[in-house]
C-alpha positions in Angstrom: 140.6 20.9 140.0 137.2 22.9 140.8 138.7 25.6 138.5 139.4 23.1 135.7 135.7 21.8 135.6 134.3 25.2 135.6 136.6 26.2 132.8 135.9 22.8 130.8 132.0 23.8 131.4 132.3 27.3 130.0 134.1 25.9 127.0 131.4 23.8 126.2 128.9 26.1 126.8 130.6 28.6 124.1 131.0 25.9 121.7 127.2 24.8 122.0 126.3 28.9 121.3 128.6 29.0 118.4 126.8 26.1 116.9 123.5 27.5 117.4 124.5 30.5 115.9 125.8 28.9 112.7 122.9 26.8 112.3 120.3 29.8 112.5 122.4 31.4 110.2 122.4 28.5 107.7 118.8 28.1 108.0 116.7 29.7 105.0 114.3 32.4 105.9 110.9 31.9 104.5 110.4 34.1 101.3 108.3 37.1 101.4 106.8 38.7 98.1 106.6 42.4 97.6 103.0 42.6 96.6 104.2 45.5 94.3 103.3 43.9 91.0 100.1 41.6 90.5 99.4 39.5 87.5 95.9 38.0 87.1 93.7 35.6 85.2 90.0 35.9 85.8 86.6 35.6 84.5 82.8 37.0 85.4 79.5 37.7 83.9 78.6 40.8 82.0 75.1 41.8 82.7 73.2 44.1 80.5 70.1 44.9 78.6 70.3 45.1 74.7 67.8 44.3 72.1 69.9 42.6 70.0 72.6 41.2 72.2 72.5 39.4 75.8 74.4 39.0 78.9 77.2 36.4 79.0 80.4 35.2 80.2 83.6 37.8 80.0 87.4 36.8 79.9 90.1 39.0 81.5 93.8 39.1 81.9 95.5 42.1 83.9 98.7 43.4 85.4 98.9 46.1 88.0 102.0 48.3 89.4 102.1 49.7 92.8 103.0 53.3 92.0 104.0 56.6 93.4 105.4 55.1 96.7 107.1 58.0 98.3 104.9 60.8 96.5 101.6 59.5 97.7 101.4 58.1 101.1 97.8 58.5 102.2 96.6 55.8 99.6 98.3 53.2 97.6 97.8 53.9 93.9 98.0 51.2 91.4 98.5 51.6 87.6 96.6 48.7 85.7 96.6 47.5 82.1 93.8 44.8 81.2 92.6 43.1 78.0 88.9 41.5 78.3 87.0 39.5 75.7 83.2 38.8 75.3 81.5 37.0 72.2 78.2 35.9 71.4 76.4 33.8 68.7 72.8 33.5 67.8 70.5 32.0 65.4 67.4 33.8 64.3 64.7 32.8 62.1 62.3 34.5 59.3 64.5 37.7 59.5 66.4 39.8 57.1 70.3 39.5 56.7 72.4 42.3 55.9 72.5 43.2 52.1 75.1 44.8 50.1 74.1 48.3 48.4 74.9 46.8 44.8 74.6 42.8 44.8 77.2 41.3 42.8 74.7 39.3 41.1 72.4 41.9 39.9 69.7 44.0 41.4 68.2 41.3 43.7 65.3 42.3 45.8 66.4 41.4 49.4 64.3 38.6 51.1 64.0 37.0 54.7 66.2 34.5 55.5 64.9 31.0 56.9 67.9 31.0 59.5 70.2 33.6 59.9 73.4 33.2 62.1 74.8 36.0 64.0 78.1 36.8 65.6 79.1 39.7 67.8 82.6 40.1 69.7 84.1 43.1 71.8 87.8 42.9 72.3 88.4 45.7 74.7 91.9 47.1 76.1 91.7 48.7 79.5 93.7 51.6 81.2 92.6 52.1 84.9 94.1 53.6 87.8 93.0 52.2 91.3 93.5 53.4 94.9 93.6 51.4 98.2 90.9 52.7 100.2 91.4 50.3 103.2 94.6 48.0 103.4 96.6 45.7 105.2 99.8 44.5 104.1 98.1 41.4 102.3 94.3 42.5 101.4 93.0 45.9 100.0 89.5 47.4 99.5 89.8 49.4 96.3 88.1 51.6 93.9 89.1 53.3 90.8 88.3 54.3 87.1 89.8 54.8 83.8 88.7 54.3 80.1 88.3 51.1 77.7 89.0 50.9 74.0 86.7 48.5 72.3 87.2 46.6 69.1 83.8 45.5 68.0 82.9 43.1 65.2 79.6 41.7 63.7 79.0 39.5 60.9 75.9 37.5 59.9 75.0 35.0 57.1 72.0 33.4 55.9 71.1 29.9 54.9 69.7 31.2 51.1 71.4 34.4 50.3 75.1 34.1 49.0 76.3 37.1 50.8 78.2 37.2 54.2 78.5 40.6 55.8 81.1 41.5 58.5 81.7 45.1 60.0 84.4 46.4 62.6 84.2 49.6 64.5 86.4 50.9 67.4 84.9 52.9 70.2 86.0 54.4 73.8 84.1 54.1 76.7 84.4 54.5 80.7 85.2 51.8 83.3 84.7 52.3 86.7 85.9 49.8 89.4 85.3 48.8 93.3 86.8 45.5 94.5 88.9 43.5 96.7 92.3 41.7 96.4 94.2 39.5 98.6 97.7 38.3 98.3 99.4 35.9 100.4 102.7 37.2 102.0 105.0 34.0 102.0 103.8 32.7 98.8 103.4 34.3 95.3 99.7 33.8 95.0 97.1 36.5 95.1 93.1 36.8 94.5 90.4 39.2 93.4 87.2 40.1 93.0 85.5 43.2 91.5 82.4 44.7 90.1 82.9 47.0 87.0 80.6 49.4 85.3 81.0 50.0 81.5 79.2 49.6 78.1 78.1 46.5 76.0 77.7 46.8 72.5 75.2 45.2 69.9 73.8 45.9 66.6 71.7 48.8 66.5 68.9 47.9 64.0 66.6 45.1 65.0 67.1 42.4 62.3 63.3 41.4 62.6 62.3 44.6 60.9 60.3 43.5 57.8 62.9 45.4 55.9 66.6 44.6 54.6 69.1 46.7 56.0 71.9 47.8 53.5 75.5 47.6 54.5 76.0 51.8 54.7 73.3 51.9 57.2 74.7 49.3 59.9 75.7 50.8 63.2 76.4 49.5 66.8 74.7 51.0 69.6 75.7 50.6 73.3 74.0 50.4 76.8 75.6 50.5 80.1 76.5 47.1 81.6 77.7 45.7 84.7 80.3 43.1 85.1 81.2 40.8 88.0 84.4 39.2 88.2 86.8 37.3 90.2 90.2 35.3 89.3 93.6 34.7 90.9 97.1 35.2 89.7 100.9 36.0 90.9 102.3 39.0 92.7 106.0 39.9 93.3 
């Protein structure tokens, strides 16, 4: 009798173990994200001092990939590609517009506009290499650098003369970066904040000169600029 009771208890215990193991296998494990690719959307403030342009907001989209995992083990290296856009509109009074060399209406003498509307924009494509100087599985302090391709546009239109001027130019400049990044291990969300050194552009010739500027003489000039930027995105 006693042996039968002991055998029954052992069977119940064994069935309980099997049932617990089955439930453990069926229970879904929380997903973990690899943090090897990040897609970010951000914005910031472009700060610089230029005679014909001023600081303002800047918008950015970037994607970066953890590279050379086996070849470089001391630091984590990332390759990043990004695009950012800066634009500004200004209105000036009693200044000269940019005049054509040969006005289609004949040899008119340039004159100052009562109001001149100016637009300047910079569409930039960046390629950078980043290194995680200090990092945990989820967070990193990084720095790096690369280059920027700038597609610059300037146009103006006065309220008196019939001429509208537009000028485009391409330029290449440096990019130096330092920032922090955080990725949530069990969710696909990531965040970053960084400071970036580069260039900002504007019309080289001041529009308030008391002489008209002809189209062939127009040019851009650049100054050093600091961008403070933050954003969020996805990692996988």
